C-alpha positions in Angstrom: 145.3 175.3 98.3 147.3 172.4 99.7 144.7 171.0 102.1 142.4 171.4 99.1 144.4 169.4 96.7 145.3 167.0 99.5 141.5 166.4 100.0 140.8 165.8 96.4 143.6 163.5 95.8 142.0 161.4 98.8 138.7 161.6 97.5 140.0 160.2 94.1 142.3 157.9 95.6 139.2 156.0 98.0 137.1 155.9 94.9 140.0 154.2 92.5 141.3 151.9 95.1 140.4 149.1 97.8 141.5 149.3 101.4 144.4 147.3 101.0 145.8 149.6 98.7 144.7 152.3 100.7 146.8 151.0 103.7 150.0 149.9 101.8 150.1 153.7 100.6 149.7 155.2 104.2 152.4 152.5 105.1 154.7 153.8 102.4 154.0 157.4 103.4 154.9 156.5 107.4 157.9 154.9 106.1 159.1 158.1 104.5 158.5 160.2 107.4 161.4 161.3 109.6 159.7 162.3 112.8 156.2 161.9 114.5 153.9 165.0 114.1 153.6 167.4 117.2 150.1 167.9 118.5 150.2 171.6 117.6 151.0 170.7 114.1 148.4 168.4 113.7 145.3 170.7 115.1 146.8 172.8 112.5 146.7 170.5 109.7 143.1 169.4 110.7 142.0 172.9 110.5 143.4 173.6 107.4 141.5 170.3 105.9 138.2 171.2 107.6 138.4 174.7 106.2 139.2 173.4 102.7 136.6 170.8 102.8 133.9 173.8 102.7 134.7 174.3 98.9 133.6 170.6 98.0 130.5 170.0 96.4 130.6 166.5 97.2 130.4 164.9 100.7 133.9 164.1 102.2 133.9 161.4 104.7 136.0 160.5 107.3 138.2 158.2 105.3 138.9 161.0 102.7 139.7 163.4 105.7 142.1 161.2 107.3 144.0 160.4 104.3 144.1 163.8 103.3 145.7 164.4 106.7 147.8 161.7 106.0 148.7 163.3 102.6 149.5 166.5 104.0 151.5 165.2 106.9 153.8 163.4 104.1 154.3 166.7 102.6 156.1 167.9 105.8 157.8 164.7 106.1 156.1 163.6 109.3 154.4 160.6 110.5 151.2 160.1 111.8 149.2 156.9 113.0 146.3 155.9 110.7 143.9 153.3 112.9 140.5 151.8 111.5 138.2 150.8 114.3 135.7 148.0 114.0 133.4 146.7 116.6 132.4 143.0 115.9 128.9 142.4 117.8 126.8 144.0 116.5 129.1 145.1 113.6 130.4 148.8 113.3 133.2 150.1 111.3 134.4 153.6 111.5 
């Protein structure tokens, strides 16, 4: 249920804010964390997100997934790195 709520929150947050605001929120949550997340914890959170994603009638893209992951990690007071990749020639972002 926590994963579903995190996905829903991320979906709403992405639609109501621009990338700068999203980045500020991610930075704020990272500052609150007290330790980095272990790999096994990250794998379990990611699986929970993938399972919860099945119950949405709308497409949940990678931005919403990664933001939901950040939200869930924040609930466990853990930090994770959030990276955006951009290739300039030819332009491609992901």
